N, C-alpha and C positions, 0 to 999 in steps of 0.2 A: 504494500500500500504506500510505502514511502517513495516509490519511484513514480507512481501514477496518480493515486488519489490525493494524498496529502499535499503535494505541490500544486494541485489544481486551485486556481484563484478563487473560484466560487466556494469550494470546500473550505479553503483557508478562511475566507470571510465568514462563512456560516459557523465554523467552529469558534472563531474569535468572538463572534457576537452572542453565542449561545452556551458555550462550555468553557471550562478551564481544563485544557488538555494536559494529561500527565502520561508519560510513557514509562513503563516499568520493564526493566530487563528481565529476561527469563531466568537469569541467575538469582533473582530475588525470590528464592523458594518460599519464604514466609508469606509474601503477598500472593504468589501463585497458588499456594495452598489455601490461604484465607478466602480467595475468590474462586476457587475450584477451576483454575485455568489450566487446561490440558492441551490446548491447540492455539496456534497464533495465525493470524491476528485474532485476538479476542478484545472486543471493545465494550466497555461497561459505562453505563450512566449511573453515577453514584451521587448521593447528596453529600453535604458538608460533613456528616457523621460517618461516611463510608458505607452507608446502606445502599445496596444495589436496587435499581429501579428498572433497568433494561440491560440486555446483553445481546450481542451479535458475535458470531464466530465465522471467520473466513473473509476472504477478499471481497471488497465492495468497490465497484467502479464509481467514479465521481457522480454520475447521474443517478446512482442508487444510494450512495452514501447519505446525501442530504435528506431525501424523504425518509430513509430508514431512521435517521436520528431526529427527524421531526416527530415521528411516531414515538421514538424513545423519550423525547422531551414531553410528549403528550402523556405517556405512561407515568412519568415522574409527577406531572401535575395531577393525574388521576389519583395516584397514591397519596397525595397531599390533600385531596378533596377539592382541588381547584378545577372544577368541571368546565367552566367557560373557557379557561386557558387551554385545557386539553382538547375540547371540542374544536376550537379555532385551529389548532395544529392538525388534528385529524381531518377537518374539512378542507384545509389547504392541500393536504396530500391527495385526498379524494378528488377535489375539483381540478387540480393541475395535472394529476395522473402522470407525473414524470417517470415513474417506475411502476408499471402495472403489478409487479410482484409484491410491492409494498402495500398497495391499496387494501387488500383483504384484511391485513392486520389493523389498518386504520379503521375499517368498518367493524370488524369483529373483535376488537380488543377484549380479551377475556375478562378483565376486571370491570369493564364498562357495565356489563350485565349484572354485576353484583352491587351496583349503586342504585337501588330502587328509589332513593330520594331525589335523584336527578330528574328534573321535569322539563328538560330541554327538548324532548322528543327524539333523542338519538336512537336509531334502530339497533336493537340487540340481536335480532335474527332477520334473515332475509332468505327467501326461497332460492334454491340452487339455480333456478332459471332466470332470476332477476339479473339483468345486465348491470355491470359496474359502469362508471363513467367512461371507461375506455371502450365499451362495447363488447367486452368479453364476459361470458357467464361467470358468476361468482360461485365459489365452492362453499359448501356448508362448513 
């Protein structure tokens, strides 16, 4: 990712505006064990206390990295009960559809359905035949 994704200007700008990036060497076995990292790259969204809110493992090209971590930031907001912030991030991923493989996670975020107090009308389920904004069928 260091050769393709991280040097990308859009990725660098997105990370600078949304996260505090920290790269840990694989030789740091204490942190590798603490966060159960067994493959690289593993990218985590952590809060200030080190609690994990989102994880992805494997290479992400620039066009997939940004929407993936918009979903990750949305999951962080969900965990904190900040539903309008989460919804705004998920809606942006769904509407722009820059990476169709990320859209289902924005639509079907598992924690979303566990938030019955949210009254914003966010769909928790959708039939498999319902097209997503990219025109492809959604999977259940």
